[in-house]
C-alpha positions in Angstrom: -30.2 7.1 0.8 -31.0 4.1 -1.4 -32.2 6.5 -4.2 -29.0 8.5 -3.8 -26.9 5.4 -4.0 -28.6 4.3 -7.2 -28.0 7.7 -8.8 -24.3 7.5 -7.8 -23.8 4.0 -9.2 -25.6 5.1 -12.4 -23.2 8.1 -12.6 -20.2 5.7 -12.2 -21.5 3.4 -14.9 -22.6 6.0 -17.5 -20.4 9.0 -17.0 -17.3 7.5 -15.4 -17.4 4.2 -17.3 -15.9 2.2 -14.4 -15.1 -1.5 -15.0 -17.7 -4.0 -13.8 -15.4 -5.4 -11.1 -14.8 -1.9 -9.7 -18.5 -1.1 -9.8 -19.2 -4.4 -7.9 -16.7 -3.4 -5.2 -18.2 0.1 -4.9 -21.7 -1.3 -4.7 -20.8 -3.8 -2.0 -18.9 -1.2 0.1 -21.5 1.4 -0.2 -24.4 -1.0 0.7 -22.5 -1.9 3.8 -22.0 1.9 4.5 -25.7 2.5 4.2 -26.4 -0.4 6.5 -24.0 1.1 9.0 -25.8 4.5 8.8 -29.2 2.8 9.2 -28.0 1.2 12.4 -27.2 4.6 13.6 -30.7 5.8 12.6 -29.3 8.0 9.8 -31.5 7.6 6.7 -31.2 11.0 4.9 -28.0 12.3 3.1 -28.2 15.6 4.9 -28.1 14.0 8.3 -24.8 12.2 7.9 -22.0 13.8 10.0 -18.2 13.2 10.1 -18.6 11.0 13.3 -20.8 8.6 11.3 -18.1 8.3 8.6 -15.3 7.9 11.2 -17.4 5.2 13.0 -17.7 3.4 9.7 -13.9 3.4 9.2 -13.5 2.1 12.8 -16.0 -0.7 12.1 -14.2 -1.7 9.0 -10.9 -2.0 10.8 -12.2 -3.7 14.0 -14.9 -5.8 12.4 -18.6 -6.3 13.3 -20.9 -9.2 14.0 -21.4 -10.1 10.4 -18.1 -8.8 9.0 -14.5 -9.7 9.9 -11.9 -6.9 10.3 -10.6 -5.6 7.0 -6.9 -5.0 6.1 -5.8 -1.5 5.6 -5.9 -1.8 1.8 -9.5 -3.1 1.8 -10.7 -0.5 4.3 -9.0 2.2 2.3 -10.9 1.1 -0.8 -14.2 1.3 1.1 -13.4 4.8 2.5 -12.5 6.0 -1.0 -16.0 4.8 -2.2 -17.7 6.6 0.6 -15.7 9.8 0.0 -16.7 9.7 -3.7 -20.3 9.1 -2.8 -20.4 12.2 -0.6 -18.7 14.4 -3.1 -21.3 13.3 -5.6 -24.1 14.2 -3.2 -22.6 17.6 -2.6 -22.1 18.3 -6.3 -25.7 17.3 -7.1 -27.1 19.6 -4.4 -28.4 16.7 -2.3 -26.4 17.9 0.7 -24.9 21.2 1.7 -21.7 19.8 3.3 -19.3 16.9 2.8 -19.0 14.9 6.0 -16.3 12.6 4.6 -13.8 15.2 3.5 -11.9 15.0 6.8 -11.8 11.2 7.0 -8.6 9.8 5.5 -8.2 6.3 4.2 -5.9 4.2 6.3 -2.4 3.9 4.9 -1.3 0.3 4.2 1.8 -0.8 6.1 5.0 -0.3 4.2 6.3 -3.5 2.7 10.0 -3.9 3.3 12.0 -4.5 0.2 13.0 -8.2 -0.1 16.7 -8.9 -0.6 18.3 -12.2 -1.3 21.5 -13.4 0.3 25.0 -12.9 -1.1 25.2 -16.6 -1.7 21.9 -16.6 -3.6 23.1 -13.7 -5.7 26.3 -15.6 -6.6 24.4 -18.7 -7.5 22.1 -16.6 -9.7 25.0 -15.0 -11.5 26.8 -18.3 -12.1 23.6 -19.9 -13.5 23.0 -17.0 -15.9 26.4 -17.4 -17.7 26.9 -21.1 -17.3 27.1 -22.2 -20.9 29.2 -19.3 -22.2 27.1 -18.7 -25.4 26.6 -15.1 -26.6 23.2 -15.0 -24.9 24.6 -16.4 -21.7 27.4 -13.9 -21.7 24.9 -11.1 -22.2 22.6 -12.5 -19.4 25.6 -12.7 -17.0 26.7 -9.2 -17.8 23.1 -7.8 -17.4 22.6 -9.4 -14.0 26.1 -8.4 -12.8 25.3 -4.8 -13.8 22.0 -4.8 -12.0 23.5 -6.1 -8.8 26.9 -4.4 -9.2 25.5 -0.9 -9.3 21.9 -1.1 -8.1 20.5 -0.1 -11.5 16.7 -0.2 -12.2 15.8 -2.5 -15.1 14.8 0.5 -17.2 18.2 2.0 -16.6 20.0 -1.1 -17.6 18.1 -1.9 -20.8 18.3 1.9 -21.7 22.0 2.0 -21.3 24.1 2.9 -24.4 27.7 1.8 -25.1 29.1 5.3 -24.8 27.7 5.6 -21.3 30.0 2.8 -20.1 33.6 3.6 -19.0 35.1 0.3 -18.2 38.6 1.8 -17.9 37.6 4.0 -15.0 35.0 1.5 -13.8 31.9 3.8 -14.0 28.6 3.8 -15.7 26.2 6.7 -16.4 22.7 5.8 -15.5 19.5 7.8 -16.4 17.0 7.5 -13.6 13.5 8.8 -13.1 12.9 12.2 -14.7 16.0 11.5 -16.9 18.2 12.5 -14.0 21.7 11.3 -14.6 24.1 9.8 -12.0 27.6 8.2 -12.3 27.9 4.9 -10.5 31.0 2.8 -9.9 31.1 -0.6 -11.4 32.9 -3.4 -9.4 35.5 -5.6 -10.8 33.2 -8.6 -11.3 30.6 -6.6 -13.2 33.3 -4.9 -15.2 34.8 -8.2 -16.2 31.4 -9.7 -17.2 30.4 -6.6 -19.2 33.8 -6.5 -20.9 33.6 -10.1 -21.8 30.1 -9.6 -23.2 31.1 -6.6 -25.3 34.1 -8.4 -26.9 32.8 -11.9 -27.3 29.1 -11.7 -27.5 27.7 -8.3 -28.5 29.2 -8.4 -32.0 27.5 -11.8 -32.6 24.1 -10.4 -31.5 24.6 -7.2 -33.4 25.1 -9.3 -36.6 21.6 -10.6 -36.2 20.4 -7.2 -37.2 21.8 -7.3 -40.7 20.4 -4.5 -42.9 19.4 -2.4 -40.0 21.1 0.6 -38.4 23.3 -0.7 -35.6 21.8 -0.2 -32.2 23.8 1.9 -29.7 22.3 -0.2 -26.8 24.7 -2.2 -24.6 22.3 -5.1 -24.2 21.0 -6.5 -27.5 18.4 -9.2 -28.3 19.0 -11.9 -30.9 17.8 -9.6 -33.7 20.4 -7.0 -32.9 17.9 -4.6 -31.3 17.7 -3.2 -27.8 16.8 -5.8 -25.2 13.3 -5.1 -23.8 12.3 -5.0 -20.1 10.1 -8.1 -20.6 13.1 -10.0 -22.1 15.3 -8.9 -19.2 12.6 -10.3 -16.8 12.7 -13.6 -18.7 16.5 -13.7 -18.4 16.3 -13.3 -14.6 13.5 -15.9 -14.2 15.4 -18.4 -16.3 18.6 -17.9 -14.3 16.7 -18.2 -11.0 15.2 -21.5 -12.2 18.7 -22.9 -13.0 20.3 -21.6 -9.9 18.4 -23.9 -7.5 17.1 -21.0 -5.4 14.4 -21.6 -2.8 10.8 -21.9 -4.1 9.7 -18.6 -2.5 12.7 -16.7 -3.9 12.0 -18.1 -7.4 8.4 -17.1 -7.3 9.0 -13.5 -6.2 12.3 -12.6 -7.7 12.4 -9.6 -10.1 15.0 -7.3 -11.5 14.2 -5.0 -8.5 15.3 -7.8 -6.2 18.9 -7.3 -7.3 18.5 -3.5 -6.6 17.2 -4.3 -3.2 20.0 -6.7 -2.5 22.6 -4.2 -3.7 21.3 -1.6 -1.2 20.9 -4.1 1.7 24.3 -5.7 1.3 26.0 -2.2 1.1 24.3 -1.2 4.4 25.1 -4.6 6.0 28.7 -3.9 5.0 28.8 -0.5 6.8 28.0 1.9 4.0 26.5 5.3 4.9 22.8 5.6 4.0 23.4 8.8 2.1 26.0 7.2 0.0 23.5 4.4 -0.8 21.0 7.1 -1.6 23.3 8.7 -4.2 24.1 5.3 -5.7 20.4 4.4 -6.0 19.5 7.8 -7.4 16.8 8.5 -4.7 15.7 12.1 -4.5 15.2 11.8 -0.8 17.1 9.9 1.8 13.7 8.9 3.4 13.2 6.5 0.5 16.6 4.9 1.1 16.0 4.6 4.9 13.5 1.8 4.3 16.6 -0.4 3.7 17.9 0.4 7.2 14.7 -1.2 8.6 15.6 -4.4 6.7 19.1 -4.5 8.4 17.6 -3.8 11.8 15.1 -6.6 11.4 18.0 -8.9 10.5 19.8 -7.8 13.6 16.8 -8.6 15.7 16.5 -12.1 14.2 20.2 -12.8 14.9 19.8 -11.4 18.5 16.7 -13.5 19.2 18.5 -16.7 18.1 21.9 -16.1 19.6 21.5 -14.2 22.9 20.7 -16.4 25.9 18.5 -13.8 27.5 16.5 -13.1 24.3 14.6 -16.3 24.5 11.2 -16.3 26.2 
């Protein structure tokens, strides 16, 4: 088994060109795996059976004398290494079967999307446009749009002027796979975008003298399309000025506003399928994760407020 392991690691190094950190992880996981097999008196590749691989996964999750239990993500990485090892042994003719093919890596728990409160959103928006400069008006309009229609950051920075219809209060967004959807824009977002287009965008556009005018809604100081990275900077700067909690400031991202849009709609009684259409999700299953957020919030309120909920 040790000879087979050395051959596999050489294969990963020479033919697959894996990074040194990845190789170290594979080496560590597979050495533990061979130790597990040796403890079960399995020392030849051809003697490994599916129960041996399944028992290794169980040992990873439950822990052993010298090893604490692993989280699902770490255990999954080790199982992936083992599966790759056995595929290599089969391909090289060192075994006639693959005992790991039926052993699936554990799925990591779904992380619930993190939303911020309505009050925190309002503080963030106020901070973005506080000084009323052209950039501040742009920043306020960008964040109002992200929260007002649940747009992805790529959809917002990719938006062109002719895709806005402020008179009817709608915006055309291009999502994943270039799939288009029409989303309503609330009065606050409409007002912020309108103010930006009239008072600030021409000033930013003038910074691109000598270049073809950009059709983008959101422009940088040189008159070109605002980048995703710059949009991140806008949000982080506004979060710093808004006095948000430390944990919110550390973790906030443009997607936080999209999560908040969906969560606040559901909290307000919106149907999950309506939220699905607004977010541009292909499947309602993706949207339903937000219903878990609202249920968790209900549980928290219940646990605090109901006299018979306390233990």
